[in-house]
Predicted model as a PDB file, atoms N, CA, C, CB and O in Angstrom, pLDDT in the B-factor column:
MODEL        1                                                                  
ATOM      1  N   UNK A   1    -135.639  54.354-141.940  1.00 73.00           N  
ATOM      2  CA  UNK A   1    -134.758  54.685-142.799  1.00 73.00           C  
ATOM      3  C   UNK A   1    -134.724  53.531-143.626  1.00 73.00           C  
ATOM      4  CB  UNK A   1    -133.539  55.090-142.241  1.00 73.00           C  
ATOM      5  O   UNK A   1    -135.435  52.649-143.144  1.00 73.00           O  
ATOM      6  N   UNK A   2    -133.996  53.090-145.022  1.00 77.00           N  
ATOM      7  CA  UNK A   2    -134.550  52.408-146.290  1.00 77.00           C  
ATOM      8  C   UNK A   2    -133.309  52.061-146.377  1.00 77.00           C  
ATOM      9  CB  UNK A   2    -135.314  53.153-147.569  1.00 77.00           C  
ATOM     10  O   UNK A   2    -132.573  52.775-145.696  1.00 77.00           O  
ATOM     11  N   UNK A   3    -132.671  51.040-147.091  1.00 73.00           N  
ATOM     12  CA  UNK A   3    -131.415  50.976-148.358  1.00 73.00           C  
ATOM     13  C   UNK A   3    -132.538  50.387-149.659  1.00 73.00           C  
ATOM     14  CB  UNK A   3    -129.707  49.476-147.901  1.00 73.00           C  
ATOM     15  O   UNK A   3    -133.591  49.755-149.742  1.00 73.00           O  
ATOM     16  N   UNK A   4    -131.774  50.897-150.344  1.00 73.00           N  
ATOM     17  CA  UNK A   4    -131.852  50.711-151.695  1.00 73.00           C  
ATOM     18  C   UNK A   4    -130.569  50.226-152.490  1.00 73.00           C  
ATOM     19  CB  UNK A   4    -132.293  51.914-152.192  1.00 73.00           C  
ATOM     20  O   UNK A   4    -129.482  50.796-152.399  1.00 73.00           O  
ATOM     21  N   UNK A   5    -130.864  48.864-153.454  1.00 73.00           N  
ATOM     22  CA  UNK A   5    -129.634  48.322-154.119  1.00 73.00           C  
ATOM     23  C   UNK A   5    -129.704  48.390-155.676  1.00 73.00           C  
ATOM     24  CB  UNK A   5    -129.417  46.834-153.682  1.00 73.00           C  
ATOM     25  O   UNK A   5    -130.297  47.631-156.443  1.00 73.00           O  
ATOM     26  N   UNK A   6    -129.130  49.225-155.884  1.00 73.00           N  
ATOM     27  CA  UNK A   6    -129.196  49.483-157.056  1.00 73.00           C  
ATOM     28  C   UNK A   6    -128.402  49.233-157.870  1.00 73.00           C  
ATOM     29  CB  UNK A   6    -129.370  50.339-157.172  1.00 73.00           C  
ATOM     30  O   UNK A   6    -127.325  49.113-157.287  1.00 73.00           O  
ATOM     31  N   UNK A   7    -128.211  48.972-159.606  1.00 74.00           N  
ATOM     32  CA  UNK A   7    -126.914  49.371-159.875  1.00 74.00           C  
ATOM     33  C   UNK A   7    -125.926  50.477-160.907  1.00 74.00           C  
ATOM     34  CB  UNK A   7    -126.646  48.375-160.077  1.00 74.00           C  
ATOM     35  O   UNK A   7    -126.267  51.157-161.875  1.00 74.00           O  
ATOM     36  N   UNK A   8    -124.764  50.335-160.319  1.00 76.00           N  
ATOM     37  CA  UNK A   8    -123.795  51.385-160.126  1.00 76.00           C  
ATOM     38  C   UNK A   8    -123.528  51.702-162.170  1.00 76.00           C  
ATOM     39  CB  UNK A   8    -122.103  50.628-158.927  1.00 76.00           C  
ATOM     40  O   UNK A   8    -123.183  50.780-162.908  1.00 76.00           O  
ATOM     41  N   UNK A   9    -123.759  52.978-162.623  1.00 76.00           N  
ATOM     42  CA  UNK A   9    -123.074  53.303-163.655  1.00 76.00           C  
ATOM     43  C   UNK A   9    -121.984  54.642-163.660  1.00 76.00           C  
ATOM     44  CB  UNK A   9    -124.077  53.418-164.566  1.00 76.00           C  
ATOM     45  O   UNK A   9    -122.384  55.803-163.731  1.00 76.00           O  
ATOM     46  N   UNK A  10    -120.847  54.340-163.590  1.00 79.00           N  
ATOM     47  CA  UNK A  10    -119.786  55.745-164.160  1.00 79.00           C  
ATOM     48  C   UNK A  10    -120.161  55.951-165.633  1.00 79.00           C  
ATOM     49  CB  UNK A  10    -117.843  55.395-164.122  1.00 79.00           C  
ATOM     50  O   UNK A  10    -120.087  55.167-166.579  1.00 79.00           O  
ATOM     51  N   UNK A  11    -120.646  57.415-165.557  1.00 83.00           N  
ATOM     52  CA  UNK A  11    -120.091  58.454-166.608  1.00 83.00           C  
ATOM     53  C   UNK A  11    -118.867  59.527-165.760  1.00 83.00           C  
ATOM     54  CB  UNK A  11    -121.608  59.489-167.268  1.00 83.00           C  
ATOM     55  O   UNK A  11    -118.529  59.690-164.588  1.00 83.00           O  
ATOM     56  N   UNK A  12    -118.494  60.064-166.995  1.00 89.00           N  
ATOM     57  CA  UNK A  12    -117.828  61.019-167.003  1.00 89.00           C  
ATOM     58  C   UNK A  12    -118.347  62.471-167.036  1.00 89.00           C  
ATOM     59  CB  UNK A  12    -117.156  60.761-167.843  1.00 89.00           C  
ATOM     60  O   UNK A  12    -119.390  62.514-167.689  1.00 89.00           O  
ATOM     61  N   UNK A  13    -117.918  63.873-166.475  1.00 92.00           N  
ATOM     62  CA  UNK A  13    -118.220  64.770-166.226  1.00 92.00           C  
ATOM     63  C   UNK A  13    -117.700  65.501-167.181  1.00 92.00           C  
ATOM     64  CB  UNK A  13    -118.068  64.977-165.167  1.00 92.00           C  
ATOM     65  O   UNK A  13    -116.636  65.781-166.630  1.00 92.00           O  
ATOM     66  N   UNK A  14    -117.629  66.339-168.833  1.00 94.00           N  
ATOM     67  CA  UNK A  14    -116.760  67.101-169.402  1.00 94.00           C  
ATOM     68  C   UNK A  14    -115.688  68.209-167.873  1.00 94.00           C  
ATOM     69  CB  UNK A  14    -117.892  68.066-170.637  1.00 94.00           C  
ATOM     70  O   UNK A  14    -116.072  69.100-167.115  1.00 94.00           O  
ATOM     71  N   UNK A  15    -114.727  67.727-167.999  1.00 93.00           N  
ATOM     72  CA  UNK A  15    -114.115  69.523-166.939  1.00 93.00           C  
ATOM     73  C   UNK A  15    -114.547  70.328-167.051  1.00 93.00           C  
ATOM     74  CB  UNK A  15    -112.918  70.335-167.016  1.00 93.00           C  
ATOM     75  O   UNK A  15    -115.007  70.980-166.114  1.00 93.00           O  
ATOM     76  N   UNK A  16    -114.618  70.758-168.599  1.00 94.00           N  
ATOM     77  CA  UNK A  16    -115.144  72.116-169.134  1.00 94.00           C  
ATOM     78  C   UNK A  16    -116.090  72.516-168.808  1.00 94.00           C  
ATOM     79  CB  UNK A  16    -115.315  72.277-170.239  1.00 94.00           C  
ATOM     80  O   UNK A  16    -116.255  73.724-168.973  1.00 94.00           O  
ATOM     81  N   UNK A  17    -117.037  71.823-168.268  1.00 92.00           N  
ATOM     82  CA  UNK A  17    -118.210  71.838-168.149  1.00 92.00           C  
ATOM     83  C   UNK A  17    -118.543  73.135-166.819  1.00 92.00           C  
ATOM     84  CB  UNK A  17    -118.617  70.259-167.917  1.00 92.00           C  
ATOM     85  O   UNK A  17    -119.313  74.078-166.638  1.00 92.00           O  
ATOM     86  N   UNK A  18    -117.578  72.541-166.214  1.00 91.00           N  
ATOM     87  CA  UNK A  18    -117.576  72.855-164.357  1.00 91.00           C  
ATOM     88  C   UNK A  18    -117.013  73.982-164.421  1.00 91.00           C  
ATOM     89  CB  UNK A  18    -116.648  71.815-163.166  1.00 91.00           C  
ATOM     90  O   UNK A  18    -117.059  74.452-163.284  1.00 91.00           O  
ATOM     91  N   UNK A  19    -116.315  74.949-165.371  1.00 92.00           N  
ATOM     92  CA  UNK A  19    -115.689  76.276-165.454  1.00 92.00           C  
ATOM     93  C   UNK A  19    -116.649  76.745-164.471  1.00 92.00           C  
ATOM     94  CB  UNK A  19    -115.597  77.089-166.946  1.00 92.00           C  
ATOM     95  O   UNK A  19    -117.657  76.050-164.343  1.00 92.00           O  
ATOM     96  N   UNK A  20    -116.544  77.750-163.775  1.00 91.00           N  
ATOM     97  CA  UNK A  20    -116.919  78.744-163.415  1.00 91.00           C  
ATOM     98  C   UNK A  20    -118.183  78.249-162.461  1.00 91.00           C  
ATOM     99  CB  UNK A  20    -117.105  79.631-164.567  1.00 91.00           C  
ATOM    100  O   UNK A  20    -119.230  78.894-162.423  1.00 91.00           O  
ATOM    101  N   UNK A  21    -117.943  76.851-161.576  1.00 90.00           N  
ATOM    102  CA  UNK A  21    -119.753  76.720-161.628  1.00 90.00           C  
ATOM    103  C   UNK A  21    -119.399  77.036-159.593  1.00 90.00           C  
ATOM    104  CB  UNK A  21    -120.827  74.339-162.450  1.00 90.00           C  
ATOM    105  O   UNK A  21    -118.368  77.139-158.928  1.00 90.00           O  
ATOM    106  N   UNK A  22    -120.492  77.075-159.355  1.00 91.00           N  
ATOM    107  CA  UNK A  22    -120.399  77.066-157.877  1.00 91.00           C  
ATOM    108  C   UNK A  22    -121.359  75.720-157.372  1.00 91.00           C  
ATOM    109  CB  UNK A  22    -120.984  78.643-157.233  1.00 91.00           C  
ATOM    110  O   UNK A  22    -122.587  75.668-157.292  1.00 91.00           O  
ATOM    111  N   UNK A  23    -120.296  74.605-157.048  1.00 90.00           N  
ATOM    112  CA  UNK A  23    -121.393  73.617-157.632  1.00 90.00           C  
ATOM    113  C   UNK A  23    -122.263  73.086-155.716  1.00 90.00           C  
ATOM    114  CB  UNK A  23    -120.262  71.822-158.840  1.00 90.00           C  
ATOM    115  O   UNK A  23    -122.904  72.101-155.349  1.00 90.00           O  
ATOM    116  N   UNK A  24    -121.913  74.035-155.189  1.00 91.00           N  
ATOM    117  CA  UNK A  24    -122.884  73.945-153.649  1.00 91.00           C  
ATOM    118  C   UNK A  24    -123.986  74.273-154.315  1.00 91.00           C  
ATOM    119  CB  UNK A  24    -122.580  75.080-152.170  1.00 91.00           C  
ATOM    120  O   UNK A  24    -124.783  73.336-154.319  1.00 91.00           O  
ATOM    121  N   UNK A  25    -124.533  75.654-155.140  1.00 91.00           N  
ATOM    122  CA  UNK A  25    -125.684  75.741-156.046  1.00 91.00           C  
ATOM    123  C   UNK A  25    -126.001  75.101-156.907  1.00 91.00           C  
ATOM    124  CB  UNK A  25    -125.784  76.547-156.542  1.00 91.00           C  
ATOM    125  O   UNK A  25    -127.219  75.282-156.876  1.00 91.00           O  
ATOM    126  N   UNK A  26    -125.776  74.287-157.899  1.00 92.00           N  
ATOM    127  CA  UNK A  26    -126.737  73.190-158.466  1.00 92.00           C  
ATOM    128  C   UNK A  26    -126.975  72.453-157.438  1.00 92.00           C  
ATOM    129  CB  UNK A  26    -126.255  72.311-159.604  1.00 92.00           C  
ATOM    130  O   UNK A  26    -126.456  72.063-156.392  1.00 92.00           O  
ATOM    131  N   UNK A  27    -128.592  72.329-158.494  1.00 94.00           N  
ATOM    132  CA  UNK A  27    -129.448  70.994-158.665  1.00 94.00           C  
ATOM    133  C   UNK A  27    -129.387  69.400-159.421  1.00 94.00           C  
ATOM    134  CB  UNK A  27    -130.396  71.482-159.196  1.00 94.00           C  
ATOM    135  O   UNK A  27    -129.620  69.194-160.612  1.00 94.00           O  
ATOM    136  N   UNK A  28    -129.078  68.540-158.577  1.00 93.00           N  
ATOM    137  CA  UNK A  28    -129.401  67.612-160.102  1.00 93.00           C  
ATOM    138  C   UNK A  28    -130.915  67.277-160.263  1.00 93.00           C  
ATOM    139  CB  UNK A  28    -128.556  65.950-160.126  1.00 93.00           C  
ATOM    140  O   UNK A  28    -131.768  67.323-159.377  1.00 93.00           O  
ATOM    141  N   UNK A  29    -131.103  66.880-161.767  1.00 94.00           N  
ATOM    142  CA  UNK A  29    -132.013  66.051-162.464  1.00 94.00           C  
ATOM    143  C   UNK A  29    -132.367  65.186-160.792  1.00 94.00           C  
ATOM    144  CB  UNK A  29    -131.179  65.017-164.052  1.00 94.00           C  
ATOM    145  O   UNK A  29    -131.746  64.814-159.796  1.00 94.00           O  
ATOM    146  N   UNK A  30    -133.919  65.205-161.385  1.00 92.00           N  
ATOM    147  CA  UNK A  30    -134.601  63.627-160.187  1.00 92.00           C  
ATOM    148  C   UNK A  30    -133.408  62.921-160.713  1.00 92.00           C  
ATOM    149  CB  UNK A  30    -136.611  62.489-160.600  1.00 92.00           C  
ATOM    150  O   UNK A  30    -132.688  63.111-161.694  1.00 92.00           O  
ATOM    151  N   UNK A  31    -133.426  61.917-159.614  1.00 87.00           N  
ATOM    152  CA  UNK A  31    -132.944  60.444-159.801  1.00 87.00           C  
ATOM    153  C   UNK A  31    -133.063  59.363-161.384  1.00 87.00           C  
ATOM    154  CB  UNK A  31    -133.848  59.734-158.645  1.00 87.00           C  
ATOM    155  O   UNK A  31    -132.216  58.884-162.138  1.00 87.00           O  
ATOM    156  N   UNK A  32    -134.045  59.345-161.353  1.00 89.00           N  
ATOM    157  CA  UNK A  32    -135.304  58.410-162.992  1.00 89.00           C  
ATOM    158  C   UNK A  32    -134.985  59.248-163.602  1.00 89.00           C  
ATOM    159  CB  UNK A  32    -137.324  58.178-163.151  1.00 89.00           C  
ATOM    160  O   UNK A  32    -134.861  58.721-164.708  1.00 89.00           O  
ATOM    161  N   UNK A  33    -134.649  60.620-163.746  1.00 91.00           N  
ATOM    162  CA  UNK A  33    -134.170  60.981-165.421  1.00 91.00           C  
ATOM    163  C   UNK A  33    -132.974  60.951-164.983  1.00 91.00           C  
ATOM    164  CB  UNK A  33    -134.607  62.492-166.349  1.00 91.00           C  
ATOM    165  O   UNK A  33    -132.675  59.757-164.995  1.00 91.00           O  
ATOM    166  N   UNK A  34    -132.147  61.515-164.620  1.00 90.00           N  
ATOM    167  CA  UNK A  34    -130.204  61.001-164.394  1.00 90.00           C  
ATOM    168  C   UNK A  34    -130.348  59.350-165.075  1.00 90.00           C  
ATOM    169  CB  UNK A  34    -129.443  60.850-161.986  1.00 90.00           C  
ATOM    170  O   UNK A  34    -129.773  59.064-166.125  1.00 90.00           O  
ATOM    171  N   UNK A  35    -131.122  58.434-164.376  1.00 88.00           N  
ATOM    172  CA  UNK A  35    -130.882  56.717-165.042  1.00 88.00           C  
ATOM    173  C   UNK A  35    -132.005  56.511-166.271  1.00 88.00           C  
ATOM    174  CB  UNK A  35    -131.287  55.246-163.603  1.00 88.00           C  
ATOM    175  O   UNK A  35    -131.942  55.408-166.812  1.00 88.00           O  
ATOM    176  N   UNK A  36    -132.444  56.908-166.489  1.00 91.00           N  
ATOM    177  CA  UNK A  36    -133.562  57.129-167.988  1.00 91.00           C  
ATOM    178  C   UNK A  36    -131.829  57.859-169.394  1.00 91.00           C  
ATOM    179  CB  UNK A  36    -135.590  59.289-167.381  1.00 91.00           C  
ATOM    180  O   UNK A  36    -131.621  57.439-170.532  1.00 91.00           O  
ATOM    181  N   UNK A  37    -130.986  58.984-168.609  1.00 91.00           N  
ATOM    182  CA  UNK A  37    -129.962  59.240-169.479  1.00 91.00           C  
ATOM    183  C   UNK A  37    -128.858  58.806-169.830  1.00 91.00           C  
ATOM    184  CB  UNK A  37    -129.704  59.970-169.360  1.00 91.00           C  
ATOM    185  O   UNK A  37    -128.159  59.130-170.790  1.00 91.00           O  
ATOM    186  N   UNK A  38    -128.591  57.547-168.491  1.00 88.00           N  
ATOM    187  CA  UNK A  38    -127.366  57.441-168.721  1.00 88.00           C  
ATOM    188  C   UNK A  38    -128.190  56.117-169.470  1.00 88.00           C  
ATOM    189  CB  UNK A  38    -126.094  57.451-167.451  1.00 88.00           C  
ATOM    190  O   UNK A  38    -127.732  55.830-170.576  1.00 88.00           O  
ATOM    191  N   UNK A  39    -129.352  55.279-168.996  1.00 87.00           N  
ATOM    192  CA  UNK A  39    -129.561  53.959-169.897  1.00 87.00           C  
ATOM    193  C   UNK A  39    -129.350  54.237-171.498  1.00 87.00           C  
ATOM    194  CB  UNK A  39    -131.173  53.364-169.673  1.00 87.00           C  
ATOM    195  O   UNK A  39    -128.814  53.489-172.316  1.00 87.00           O  
ATOM    196  N   UNK A  40    -129.820  55.294-171.668  1.00 86.00           N  
ATOM    197  CA  UNK A  40    -130.154  55.452-173.346  1.00 86.00           C  
ATOM    198  C   UNK A  40    -128.642  56.083-173.751  1.00 86.00           C  
ATOM    199  CB  UNK A  40    -131.740  56.757-173.817  1.00 86.00           C  
ATOM    200  O   UNK A  40    -128.326  56.437-174.887  1.00 86.00           O  
ATOM    201  N   UNK A  41    -127.955  56.129-172.791  1.00 87.00           N  
ATOM    202  CA  UNK A  41    -125.522  56.036-173.677  1.00 87.00           C  
ATOM    203  C   UNK A  41    -125.087  54.597-173.535  1.00 87.00           C  
ATOM    204  CB  UNK A  41    -123.625  57.187-172.241  1.00 87.00           C  
ATOM    205  O   UNK A  41    -125.211  53.702-172.699  1.00 87.00           O  
ATOM    206  N   UNK A  42    -124.622  54.736-174.505  1.00 85.00           N  
ATOM    207  CA  UNK A  42    -123.506  53.801-174.783  1.00 85.00           C  
ATOM    208  C   UNK A  42    -122.259  54.096-174.158  1.00 85.00           C  
ATOM    209  CB  UNK A  42    -123.254  53.718-176.149  1.00 85.00           C  
ATOM    210  O   UNK A  42    -121.897  55.204-173.760  1.00 85.00           O  
ATOM    211  N   UNK A  43    -121.487  52.780-174.088  1.00 81.00           N  
ATOM    212  CA  UNK A  43    -120.447  52.714-172.853  1.00 81.00           C  
ATOM    213  C   UNK A  43    -119.528  53.601-174.253  1.00 81.00           C  
ATOM    214  CB  UNK A  43    -119.767  50.686-171.969  1.00 81.00           C  
ATOM    215  O   UNK A  43    -118.880  54.584-173.894  1.00 81.00           O  
ATOM    216  N   UNK A  44    -119.515  53.434-174.953  1.00 88.00           N  
ATOM    217  CA  UNK A  44    -118.402  54.636-175.725  1.00 88.00           C  
ATOM    218  C   UNK A  44    -118.983  55.583-176.111  1.00 88.00           C  
ATOM    219  CB  UNK A  44    -117.612  54.295-176.976  1.00 88.00           C  
ATOM    220  O   UNK A  44    -118.573  55.957-177.210  1.00 88.00           O  
ATOM    221  N   UNK A  45    -119.962  56.300-175.604  1.00 88.00           N  
ATOM    222  CA  UNK A  45    -119.956  57.797-175.902  1.00 88.00           C  
ATOM    223  C   UNK A  45    -119.310  59.071-174.607  1.00 88.00           C  
ATOM    224  CB  UNK A  45    -121.652  58.074-176.213  1.00 88.00           C  
ATOM    225  O   UNK A  45    -119.180  59.048-173.383  1.00 88.00           O  
ATOM    226  N   UNK A  46    -119.079  59.936-175.536  1.00 88.00           N  
ATOM    227  CA  UNK A  46    -118.127  60.966-174.349  1.00 88.00           C  
ATOM    228  C   UNK A  46    -118.698  61.660-173.535  1.00 88.00           C  
ATOM    229  CB  UNK A  46    -117.287  62.020-174.842  1.00 88.00           C  
ATOM    230  O   UNK A  46    -119.894  61.707-173.251  1.00 88.00           O  
ATOM    231  N   UNK A  47    -117.664  62.336-173.059  1.00 92.00           N  
ATOM    232  CA  UNK A  47    -117.852  62.673-171.343  1.00 92.00           C  
ATOM    233  C   UNK A  47    -119.464  63.508-171.251  1.00 92.00           C  
ATOM    234  CB  UNK A  47    -116.272  64.016-170.644  1.00 92.00           C  
ATOM    235  O   UNK A  47    -119.891  63.998-172.296  1.00 92.00           O  
ATOM    236  N   UNK A  48    -120.212  63.618-170.101  1.00 92.00           N  
ATOM    237  CA  UNK A  48    -121.139  64.223-170.715  1.00 92.00           C  
ATOM    238  C   UNK A  48    -121.416  65.357-169.937  1.00 92.00           C  
ATOM    239  CB  UNK A  48    -122.196  63.433-170.969  1.00 92.00           C  
ATOM    240  O   UNK A  48    -120.693  65.159-168.960  1.00 92.00           O  
ATOM    241  N   UNK A  49    -121.981  66.387-169.748  1.00 93.00           N  
ATOM    242  CA  UNK A  49    -121.706  67.664-169.744  1.00 93.00           C  
ATOM    243  C   UNK A  49    -122.695  67.706-168.159  1.00 93.00           C  
ATOM    244  CB  UNK A  49    -122.195  68.622-171.341  1.00 93.00           C  
ATOM    245  O   UNK A  49    -123.610  66.921-167.908  1.00 93.00           O  
ATOM    246  N   UNK A  50    -122.113  69.059-167.059  1.00 93.00           N  
ATOM    247  CA  UNK A  50    -122.858  68.931-165.761  1.00 93.00           C  
ATOM    248  C   UNK A  50    -124.135  69.989-166.331  1.00 93.00           C  
ATOM    249  CB  UNK A  50    -121.834  69.500-164.162  1.00 93.00           C  
ATOM    250  O   UNK A  50    -124.683  70.544-165.378  1.00 93.00           O  
ATOM    251  N   UNK A  51    -124.605  70.304-167.423  1.00 93.00           N  
ATOM    252  CA  UNK A  51    -125.725  70.902-167.977  1.00 93.00           C  
ATOM    253  C   UNK A  51    -126.457  69.709-168.327  1.00 93.00           C  
ATOM    254  CB  UNK A  51    -125.458  71.878-169.135  1.00 93.00           C  
ATOM    255  O   UNK A  51    -127.644  70.001-168.475  1.00 93.00           O  
ATOM    256  N   UNK A  52    -126.187  68.245-168.558  1.00 93.00           N  
ATOM    257  CA  UNK A  52    -126.851  67.088-168.940  1.00 93.00           C  
ATOM    258  C   UNK A  52    -127.915  66.864-167.434  1.00 93.00           C  
ATOM    259  CB  UNK A  52    -125.587  65.732-169.340  1.00 93.00           C  
ATOM    260  O   UNK A  52    -129.047  67.292-167.208  1.00 93.00           O  
ATOM    261  N   UNK A  53    -127.520  66.503-167.075  1.00 92.00           N  
ATOM    262  CA  UNK A  53    -126.964  66.054-165.074  1.00 92.00           C  
ATOM    263  C   UNK A  53    -128.373  67.255-163.914  1.00 92.00           C  
ATOM    264  CB  UNK A  53    -124.181  67.167-164.585  1.00 92.00           C  
ATOM    265  O   UNK A  53    -128.719  66.829-162.812  1.00 92.00           O  
ATOM    266  N   UNK A  54    -129.057  68.914-164.567  1.00 94.00           N  
ATOM    267  CA  UNK A  54    -128.666  69.188-163.526  1.00 94.00           C  
ATOM    268  C   UNK A  54    -129.560  70.163-164.238  1.00 94.00           C  
ATOM    269  CB  UNK A  54    -127.254  69.197-162.914  1.00 94.00           C  
ATOM    270  O   UNK A  54    -129.574  70.287-165.463  1.00 94.00           O  
ATOM    271  N   UNK A  55    -130.544  71.067-163.136  1.00 92.00           N  
ATOM    272  CA  UNK A  55    -131.551  71.163-163.929  1.00 92.00           C  
ATOM    273  C   UNK A  55    -131.437  73.057-163.944  1.00 92.00           C  
ATOM    274  CB  UNK A  55    -133.059  70.255-163.254  1.00 92.00           C  
ATOM    275  O   UNK A  55    -130.862  73.856-163.205  1.00 92.00           O  
ATOM    276  N   UNK A  56    -132.270  73.202-165.133  1.00 75.00           N  
ATOM    277  CA  UNK A  56    -131.674  74.948-165.956  1.00 75.00           C  
ATOM    278  C   UNK A  56    -132.176  75.554-164.408  1.00 75.00           C  
ATOM    279  CB  UNK A  56    -132.929  75.909-167.982  1.00 75.00           C  
ATOM    280  O   UNK A  56    -133.027  75.224-163.582  1.00 75.00           O  
ATOM    281  N   UNK A  57    -130.904  76.875-164.551  1.00 65.00           N  
ATOM    282  CA  UNK A  57    -131.165  77.798-163.593  1.00 65.00           C  
ATOM    283  C   UNK A  57    -132.308  78.831-163.797  1.00 65.00           C  
ATOM    284  CB  UNK A  57    -130.008  78.432-163.395  1.00 65.00           C  
ATOM    285  O   UNK A  57    -132.545  79.669-162.928  1.00 65.00           O  
TER     286      UNK A  57                                                      
ENDMDL                                                                          
END                                                                             
């Protein structure tokens, strides 16, 4: 087992982007890709969508 401590960044997900989505069937993008997306975002940017952080189906 490995324990890793990393900085956290909270991001709001646009609620309407969740409409009709089965969250159990969603696959998140690789953590490194999500981290890169978050690093490039301004703290004043609006909410992200579920599509921003998940793999295309």
